[in-house]
All heavy atoms as an XYZ file, in Angstrom:
614
protein
N      77.610    -14.058     -4.436
C      76.576    -15.054     -4.126
C      75.269    -14.400     -3.794
O      74.158    -14.906     -4.267
C      77.079    -15.854     -2.941
C      76.179    -16.929     -2.513
S      76.092    -18.154     -3.786
C      75.692    -19.579     -2.926
N      75.291    -13.278     -2.989
C      74.037    -12.606     -2.698
C      73.351    -12.103     -3.936
O      72.119    -12.150     -4.056
C      74.314    -11.471     -1.721
C      73.104    -10.668     -1.379
C      72.136    -11.158     -0.542
C      72.892     -9.452     -1.996
C      71.001    -10.379     -0.253
C      71.810     -8.664     -1.682
C      70.850     -9.139     -0.830
N      74.088    -11.587     -4.845
C      73.574    -11.015     -6.101
C      72.834    -12.095     -6.925
O      71.773    -11.876     -7.476
C      74.707    -10.382     -6.921
C      74.172     -9.688     -8.120
C      75.303     -8.939     -8.816
N      74.804     -8.272     -9.979
C      75.551     -7.568    -10.778
N      76.852     -7.460    -10.606
N      74.970     -6.973    -11.798
N      73.376    -13.312     -6.968
C      72.761    -14.419     -7.702
C      71.420    -14.802     -7.031
O      70.421    -14.964     -7.716
C      73.699    -15.647     -7.780
C      73.009    -16.799     -8.351
C      74.970    -15.294     -8.583
N      71.437    -14.878     -5.743
C      70.183    -15.231     -5.040
C      69.131    -14.133     -5.165
O      67.950    -14.404     -5.435
C      70.497    -15.482     -3.513
C      69.219    -15.635     -2.714
C      71.388    -16.689     -3.341
N      69.539    -12.869     -5.089
C      68.580    -11.768     -5.262
C      68.050    -11.736     -6.678
O      66.866    -11.489     -6.835
C      69.274    -10.468     -4.932
N      68.870    -12.008     -7.694
C      68.437    -11.994     -9.052
C      67.401    -13.151     -9.337
O      66.369    -12.892     -9.921
C      69.612    -12.143    -10.030
O      70.540    -11.105     -9.783
C      69.198    -12.126    -11.458
N      67.689    -14.278     -8.775
C      66.820    -15.406     -8.959
C      65.486    -15.243     -8.202
O      64.432    -15.633     -8.674
C      67.497    -16.710     -8.556
C      68.542    -17.080     -9.530
C      69.005    -18.502     -9.378
N      70.048    -18.788    -10.369
C      70.551    -19.971    -10.587
N      70.120    -20.950     -9.842
N      71.446    -20.171    -11.482
N      65.562    -14.670     -7.020
C      64.359    -14.316     -6.294
C      63.496    -13.356     -7.020
O      62.296    -13.499     -7.125
C      64.736    -13.835     -4.892
C      63.616    -13.597     -3.899
C      62.878    -14.874     -3.627
C      64.115    -12.966     -2.651
N      64.138    -12.311     -7.555
C      63.313    -11.302     -8.280
C      62.736    -11.933     -9.536
O      61.581    -11.646     -9.886
C      64.271    -10.143     -8.653
N      63.523    -12.797    -10.232
C      62.950    -13.437    -11.431
C      61.797    -14.372    -11.073
O      60.804    -14.488    -11.802
C      64.063    -14.266    -12.137
N      61.885    -14.995     -9.940
C      60.810    -15.872     -9.490
C      59.526    -15.097     -9.136
O      58.448    -15.504     -9.513
N      59.670    -13.961     -8.567
C      58.532    -13.104     -8.229
C      57.881    -12.577     -9.496
O      56.652    -12.588     -9.622
C      58.966    -12.000     -7.267
C      59.330    -12.539     -5.876
C      57.858    -10.916     -7.132
C      59.911    -11.583     -4.913
N      58.720    -12.154    -10.467
C      58.171    -11.645    -11.686
C      57.461    -12.796    -12.457
O      56.338    -12.589    -13.043
C      59.289    -11.053    -12.583
C      58.810    -10.794    -14.007
C      59.797     -9.790    -11.976
N      58.005    -13.999    -12.459
C      57.373    -15.176    -13.044
C      56.011    -15.488    -12.444
O      55.020    -15.736    -13.141
C      58.268    -16.367    -12.987
O      59.495    -16.013    -13.644
C      57.646    -17.588    -13.677
N      55.968    -15.443    -11.082
C      54.682    -15.737    -10.376
C      53.644    -14.627    -10.719
O      52.486    -14.956    -10.931
C      54.935    -15.775     -8.869
C      55.585    -17.052     -8.385
C      55.904    -16.935     -6.861
C      54.699    -18.280     -8.598
N      54.083    -13.368    -10.780
C      53.148    -12.306    -11.125
C      52.622    -12.470    -12.535
O      51.401    -12.324    -12.738
C      53.853    -10.961    -10.931
C      53.007     -9.734    -11.147
C      51.875     -9.664    -10.084
C      53.803     -8.456    -11.055
N      53.509    -12.761    -13.501
C      53.062    -12.990    -14.845
C      52.143    -14.145    -14.989
O      51.120    -14.058    -15.714
C      54.283    -13.147    -15.779
N      52.415    -15.248    -14.291
C      51.536    -16.371    -14.349
C      50.207    -16.075    -13.746
O      49.176    -16.581    -14.295
C      52.220    -17.593    -13.629
N      50.172    -15.357    -12.649
C      48.853    -15.029    -12.057
C      48.051    -14.107    -12.916
O      46.824    -14.282    -13.050
C      49.103    -14.389    -10.653
O      49.580    -13.082    -10.745
N      48.707    -13.176    -13.582
C      47.959    -12.298    -14.551
C      47.399    -13.122    -15.714
O      46.246    -12.924    -16.093
C      48.861    -11.207    -15.072
C      49.172    -10.197    -13.921
C      48.240    -10.414    -16.264
C      50.238     -9.184    -14.275
N      48.194    -14.010    -16.273
C      47.770    -14.797    -17.390
C      46.610    -15.727    -16.965
O      45.579    -15.814    -17.750
C      48.967    -15.643    -17.870
C      48.652    -16.530    -19.070
C      48.339    -15.708    -20.334
C      49.879    -17.448    -19.346
N      46.710    -16.387    -15.842
C      45.601    -17.269    -15.419
C      44.365    -16.489    -15.104
O      43.252    -16.898    -15.418
C      46.098    -18.116    -14.206
C      47.158    -19.095    -14.685
C      44.950    -18.869    -13.578
C      47.951    -19.772    -13.570
N      44.525    -15.358    -14.370
C      43.361    -14.586    -14.011
C      42.638    -14.053    -15.266
O      41.416    -14.113    -15.382
C      43.769    -13.407    -13.138
C      42.649    -12.747    -12.369
C      42.372    -13.222    -11.108
C      41.933    -11.743    -12.873
C      41.353    -12.674    -10.368
C      40.917    -11.160    -12.145
C      40.603    -11.611    -10.865
N      43.420    -13.572    -16.271
C      42.789    -13.108    -17.505
C      42.131    -14.209    -18.288
O      41.069    -14.041    -18.844
C      43.820    -12.393    -18.343
N      42.767    -15.366    -18.329
C      42.239    -16.476    -19.056
C      40.883    -16.951    -18.493
O      39.887    -17.147    -19.236
C      43.180    -17.656    -19.054
O      44.408    -17.250    -19.688
C      42.634    -18.880    -19.846
N      40.827    -17.043    -17.151
C      39.584    -17.395    -16.490
C      38.522    -16.364    -16.710
O      37.340    -16.693    -16.887
C      39.822    -17.616    -14.968
C      38.516    -17.785    -14.238
C      40.681    -18.912    -14.769
N      38.899    -15.114    -16.772
C      37.933    -13.986    -16.994
C      37.359    -14.077    -18.416
O      36.177    -13.720    -18.588
C      38.536    -12.630    -16.742
C      37.515    -11.569    -16.720
O      36.589    -11.609    -15.858
O      37.562    -10.686    -17.560
N      38.122    -14.503    -19.380
C      37.669    -14.550    -20.757
C      36.843    -15.727    -21.109
O      36.261    -15.797    -22.186
C      38.860    -14.464    -21.767
C      39.511    -13.072    -21.794
C      40.887    -12.952    -21.683
C      38.726    -11.964    -21.907
C      41.473    -11.741    -21.734
C      39.322    -10.661    -21.944
C      40.699    -10.545    -21.886
N      36.795    -16.725    -20.228
C      35.975    -17.964    -20.468
C      34.515    -17.530    -20.437
O      34.141    -16.608    -19.735
C      36.230    -18.995    -19.371
C      37.600    -19.686    -19.405
C      37.735    -20.571    -18.191
C      37.739    -20.484    -20.637
N      33.669    -18.234    -21.202
C      32.262    -17.920    -21.198
C      31.616    -18.221    -19.841
O      31.967    -19.251    -19.199
C      31.697    -18.778    -22.283
C      32.659    -19.839    -22.538
C      33.961    -19.291    -22.119
N      30.730    -17.387    -19.406
C      30.132    -17.570    -18.123
C      31.005    -17.143    -16.964
O      32.016    -16.543    -17.181
N      30.529    -17.292    -15.770
C      31.287    -16.975    -14.529
C      30.845    -17.870    -13.399
O      30.084    -18.839    -13.625
C      31.059    -15.476    -14.209
C      29.598    -15.103    -13.970
O      28.757    -15.970    -14.005
O      29.340    -13.934    -13.619
N      31.333    -17.616    -12.250
C      31.020    -18.461    -11.134
C      29.580    -18.439    -10.733
O      29.027    -19.462    -10.299
C      31.861    -18.030     -9.943
N      28.920    -17.387    -10.986
C      27.505    -17.263    -10.621
C      26.638    -18.093    -11.545
O      25.782    -18.852    -11.078
C      27.030    -15.790    -10.693
C      25.513    -15.636    -10.595
C      27.682    -14.964     -9.623
N      26.948    -18.096    -12.801
C      26.180    -18.974    -13.723
C      26.478    -20.447    -13.499
O      25.628    -21.284    -13.650
C      26.407    -18.598    -15.229
O      27.859    -18.633    -15.460
C      25.884    -17.234    -15.557
N      27.696    -20.703    -13.128
C      28.042    -22.112    -12.792
C      27.294    -22.552    -11.459
O      26.856    -23.661    -11.372
C      29.524    -22.255    -12.611
N      27.189    -21.627    -10.542
C      26.525    -21.940     -9.256
C      25.008    -22.054     -9.466
O      24.417    -22.991     -8.972
C      26.864    -20.804     -8.246
C      26.129    -20.996     -6.924
C      26.574    -21.981     -6.041
C      25.107    -20.149     -6.570
C      25.934    -22.106     -4.828
C      24.476    -20.287     -5.360
C      24.866    -21.273     -4.499
O      24.252    -21.409     -3.281
N      24.422    -21.122    -10.152
C      22.970    -21.158    -10.359
C      22.523    -22.074    -11.432
O      21.374    -22.526    -11.454
C      22.439    -19.717    -10.681
C      22.533    -18.728     -9.559
C      22.049    -17.361    -10.006
C      21.766    -19.151     -8.345
N      23.345    -22.354    -12.399
C      22.990    -23.260    -13.519
C      21.947    -22.610    -14.402
O      21.960    -21.459    -14.770
N      20.878    -23.389    -14.662
C      19.765    -22.902    -15.490
C      18.944    -21.839    -14.801
O      18.245    -21.057    -15.458
C      18.861    -24.057    -15.880
C      19.561    -25.068    -16.743
C      18.613    -26.182    -17.040
N      19.380    -27.306    -17.651
C      19.343    -27.600    -18.938
N      18.634    -26.874    -19.734
N      20.034    -28.645    -19.402
N      19.010    -21.774    -13.499
C      18.334    -20.730    -12.775
C      18.817    -19.332    -13.046
O      18.083    -18.322    -12.817
C      18.319    -20.995    -11.243
C      17.673    -22.341    -10.861
O      16.798    -22.737    -11.645
O      18.011    -22.885     -9.834
N      20.072    -19.187    -13.486
C      20.594    -17.889    -13.780
C      19.828    -17.167    -14.867
O      19.602    -15.977    -14.852
C      22.053    -17.976    -14.163
N      19.348    -17.952    -15.863
C      18.624    -17.384    -16.964
C      17.164    -17.089    -16.479
O      16.519    -16.170    -16.952
C      18.583    -18.327    -18.182
N      16.693    -17.973    -15.585
C      15.310    -17.791    -15.078
C      15.147    -16.588    -14.158
O      14.105    -15.914    -14.116
C      14.811    -19.069    -14.426
N      16.184    -16.356    -13.369
C      16.085    -15.263    -12.349
C      17.334    -14.363    -12.450
O      18.247    -14.549    -11.706
C      15.983    -15.881    -10.924
C      15.573    -14.839     -9.902
O      15.308    -13.653    -10.274
O      15.530    -15.193     -8.735
N      17.267    -13.377    -13.391
C      18.453    -12.483    -13.541
C      18.679    -11.598    -12.329
O      19.840    -11.128    -12.133
C      18.110    -11.693    -14.786
C      16.695    -11.818    -14.974
C      16.246    -13.063    -14.336
N      17.697    -11.289    -11.529
C      17.915    -10.469    -10.356
C      18.763    -11.174     -9.306
O      19.615    -10.575     -8.693
C      16.589    -10.003     -9.724
O      15.802    -11.103     -9.399
C      15.839     -9.132    -10.686
N      18.521    -12.498     -9.125
C      19.342    -13.287     -8.185
C      20.767    -13.370     -8.685
O      21.700    -13.281     -7.853
C      18.716    -14.627     -8.010
N      20.938    -13.560     -9.984
C      22.302    -13.595    -10.549
C      23.011    -12.269    -10.364
O      24.188    -12.242     -9.986
C      22.225    -13.969    -12.018
N      22.321    -11.181    -10.605
C      22.937     -9.824    -10.454
C      23.267     -9.588     -8.953
O      24.283     -9.046     -8.633
C      21.949     -8.756    -10.933
N      22.407    -10.027     -8.047
C      22.683     -9.901     -6.603
C      23.919    -10.684     -6.180
O      24.767    -10.228     -5.416
C      21.474    -10.344     -5.821
C      21.641    -10.094     -4.273
C      20.412    -10.572     -3.504
O      19.571    -11.252     -4.096
N      20.347    -10.160     -2.260
N      24.053    -11.903     -6.697
C      25.242    -12.723     -6.366
C      26.479    -12.136     -6.984
O      27.568    -12.160     -6.384
C      25.041    -14.149     -6.816
C      24.235    -15.055     -5.910
C      23.997    -16.430     -6.544
C      24.880    -15.209     -4.588
N      26.396    -11.613     -8.201
C      27.588    -10.957     -8.779
C      28.000     -9.723     -7.984
O      29.217     -9.547     -7.834
C      27.255    -10.535    -10.256
C      27.291    -11.681    -11.222
C      27.153    -11.185    -12.669
N      27.131    -12.336    -13.506
C      26.028    -12.981    -13.927
N      24.879    -12.514    -13.561
N      26.035    -14.016    -14.708
N      27.080     -8.964     -7.517
C      27.419     -7.819     -6.652
C      28.004     -8.308     -5.331
O      29.016     -7.756     -4.820
C      26.217     -6.993     -6.398
C      26.532     -5.705     -5.557
C      25.338     -4.779     -5.639
C      25.556     -3.554     -4.816
N      26.671     -2.747     -5.237
N      27.439     -9.373     -4.725
C      27.891     -9.873     -3.462
C      29.365    -10.371     -3.528
O      30.160    -10.124     -2.668
C      27.050    -11.063     -2.986
C      27.457    -11.690     -1.689
C      26.530    -12.814     -1.328
O      25.474    -13.052     -1.906
N      27.001    -13.610     -0.354
N      29.690    -11.047     -4.613
C      31.054    -11.566     -4.805
C      31.992    -10.632     -5.553
O      33.130    -10.998     -5.790
C      31.009    -12.940     -5.521
C      30.398    -14.022     -4.598
C      29.188    -14.622     -4.891
C      31.054    -14.419     -3.407
C      28.603    -15.578     -4.102
C      30.481    -15.333     -2.571
C      29.290    -15.969     -2.932
O      28.755    -16.882     -2.103
N      31.480     -9.500     -5.943
C      32.365     -8.511     -6.611
C      32.607     -8.789     -8.059
O      33.494     -8.177     -8.673
N      31.799     -9.637     -8.696
C      32.011     -9.966    -10.091
C      31.460     -8.885    -11.011
O      31.651     -8.925    -12.242
C      31.355    -11.325    -10.466
C      32.002    -12.475     -9.710
C      31.191    -13.759    -10.014
C      33.448    -12.696    -10.125
N      30.792     -7.885    -10.495
C      30.282     -6.758    -11.256
C      31.330     -5.679    -11.452
O      31.087     -4.764    -12.255
C      28.993     -6.179    -10.656
C      29.206     -5.715     -9.256
O      30.225     -6.135     -8.602
O      28.393     -4.877     -8.751
N      32.448     -5.787    -10.735
C      33.481     -4.738    -10.906
C      34.433     -5.037    -12.040
O      34.496     -6.165    -12.542
C      34.318     -4.697     -9.559
C      33.452     -4.282     -8.382
C      34.174     -4.272     -7.130
N      34.714     -5.605     -6.863
C      35.725     -5.794     -6.086
N      36.282     -4.867     -5.422
N      36.184     -7.059     -5.866
N      35.190     -4.064    -12.546
C      36.115     -4.309    -13.638
C      37.132     -5.325    -13.265
O      37.520     -5.494    -12.108
C      36.761     -2.945    -13.883
C      35.820     -1.943    -13.250
C      35.149     -2.655    -12.141
N      37.692     -6.032    -14.318
C      38.628     -7.126    -14.072
C      39.921     -6.627    -13.369
O      40.456     -7.301    -12.530
C      38.897     -7.860    -15.335
C      39.664     -7.030    -16.362
C      39.671     -9.142    -15.024
N      40.354     -5.446    -13.697
C      41.576     -4.919    -13.129
C      41.422     -4.679    -11.639
O      42.331     -4.895    -10.816
C      42.113     -3.670    -13.918
C      43.555     -3.361    -13.462
C      41.232     -2.519    -13.675
C      44.592     -4.312    -14.036
N      40.247     -4.192    -11.230
C      39.961     -3.993     -9.845
C      39.911     -5.300     -9.079
O      40.444     -5.427     -7.958
C      38.656     -3.161     -9.644
C      38.247     -3.041     -8.199
C      38.799     -1.822    -10.277
N      39.248     -6.300     -9.658
C      39.146     -7.594     -9.067
C      40.537     -8.212     -8.862
O      40.818     -8.831     -7.901
C      38.260     -8.542     -9.851
C      36.755     -8.169     -9.704
C      35.864     -9.144    -10.368
N      35.970     -8.917    -11.806
C      35.944     -9.907    -12.686
N      35.873    -11.149    -12.344
N      36.030     -9.620    -13.984
N      41.371     -8.058     -9.929
C      42.741     -8.600     -9.865
C      43.547     -7.941     -8.759
O      44.242     -8.540     -7.970
C      43.439     -8.526    -11.188
C      44.841     -9.081    -11.091
C      45.091    -10.419    -11.076
C      45.937     -8.233    -11.025
C      46.353    -10.925    -10.917
C      47.208     -8.713    -10.904
C      47.407    -10.092    -10.879
O      48.740    -10.571    -10.709
N      43.381     -6.596     -8.698
C      44.105     -5.850     -7.670
C      43.740     -6.288     -6.254
O      44.546     -6.452     -5.387
N      42.401     -6.501     -6.056
C      41.945     -6.929     -4.750
C      42.425     -8.391     -4.475
O      42.861     -8.648     -3.343
C      40.397     -6.943     -4.700
C      39.832     -5.555     -4.592
O      40.593     -4.619     -4.313
O      38.613     -5.434     -4.866
N      42.441     -9.192     -5.466
C      42.893    -10.607     -5.305
C      44.381    -10.608     -4.932
O      44.815    -11.309     -4.083
C      42.573    -11.451     -6.513
C      43.037    -12.839     -6.313
C      42.449    -13.817     -5.664
C      44.272    -13.397     -6.789
N      43.197    -14.992     -5.700
C      44.349    -14.712     -6.385
C      45.386    -12.891     -7.505
C      45.413    -15.571     -6.673
C      46.462    -13.710     -7.788
C      46.468    -15.026     -7.394
N      45.207     -9.905     -5.701
C      46.645     -9.926     -5.500
C      47.048     -9.324     -4.162
O      47.936     -9.737     -3.481
C      47.422     -9.277     -6.674
C      48.851     -9.774     -6.738
C      47.428     -7.796     -6.630
C      49.062    -11.136     -7.154
N      46.285     -8.261     -3.720
C      46.563     -7.675     -2.417
C      46.201     -8.648     -1.289
O      46.898     -8.703     -0.295
C      45.858     -6.323     -2.275
O      44.444     -6.496     -2.175
N      45.149     -9.369     -1.475
C      44.762    -10.418     -0.534
C      45.794    -11.552     -0.538
O      46.131    -12.104      0.503
N      46.271    -11.948     -1.704
C      47.205    -13.015     -1.807
C      48.561    -12.620     -1.084
O      49.191    -13.510     -0.523
C      47.495    -13.358     -3.243
N      48.922    -11.393     -1.103
C      50.150    -10.962     -0.466
C      49.935    -11.154      1.045
O      50.862    -11.503      1.787
C      50.461     -9.481     -0.802
C      51.479     -8.895      0.133
C      50.892     -9.367     -2.217
N      48.724    -10.953      1.553
C      48.384    -11.116      2.984
C      47.997    -12.596      3.281
O      47.588    -12.887      4.368
C      47.278    -10.213      3.370
C      47.586     -8.721      3.295
C      46.458     -7.851      3.837
N      45.139     -8.241      3.378
C      44.568     -7.690      2.325
N      45.146     -6.716      1.688
N      43.358     -8.070      1.958
N      48.134    -13.513      2.302
C      47.685    -14.885      2.362
C      46.248    -15.080      2.671
O      45.758    -16.009      3.258
C      48.534    -15.591      3.470
C      50.067    -15.649      3.276
C      50.748    -16.315      4.455
C      50.431    -16.321      1.945
N      45.421    -14.100      2.184
C      43.969    -14.181      2.201
C      43.473    -14.402      0.812
O      43.407    -13.483      0.011
C      43.394    -12.919      2.838
C      41.876    -12.908      2.820
O      41.258    -13.986      2.660
O      41.342    -11.824      2.971
N      43.118    -15.641      0.411
C      42.750    -15.983     -0.923
C      41.247    -15.954     -1.150
O      40.763    -16.424     -2.159
C      43.330    -17.371     -1.294
C      44.795    -17.318     -1.291
C      45.522    -17.874     -0.259
C      45.479    -16.777     -2.392
C      46.885    -17.875     -0.312
C      46.887    -16.749     -2.427
C      47.626    -17.309     -1.357
N      40.430    -15.392     -0.258
C      39.039    -15.156     -0.464
C      38.211    -16.329      0.020
O      38.676    -17.234      0.747
N      36.945    -16.243     -0.330
C      35.967    -17.251      0.081
C      36.026    -18.439     -0.909
O      35.953    -18.191     -2.094
C      34.545    -16.616      0.124
C      33.505    -17.657      0.493
C      34.504    -15.406      1.060
N      36.063    -19.619     -0.326
C      36.079    -20.791     -1.230
C      34.681    -21.339     -1.400
O      33.767    -20.961     -0.686
C      36.950    -21.854     -0.620
O      36.461    -22.307      0.598
């Protein structure tokens, strides 16, 4: 009985990890980012403000580093700034 529960728990964790990677990668491949959505047309008008916001929110770092930070925060139940 313990073996069945442990196997299903491990499969559930692997499934959640795979889903989070797929969703994180899909969102990263979409055109634009949170900064351009936040600034709208002002992002094209003021690229220094957009670059400053990207640095502030960590969007200037590689995707694997951002995912690693996000998943380590999720393990601690810290999902970042909303």
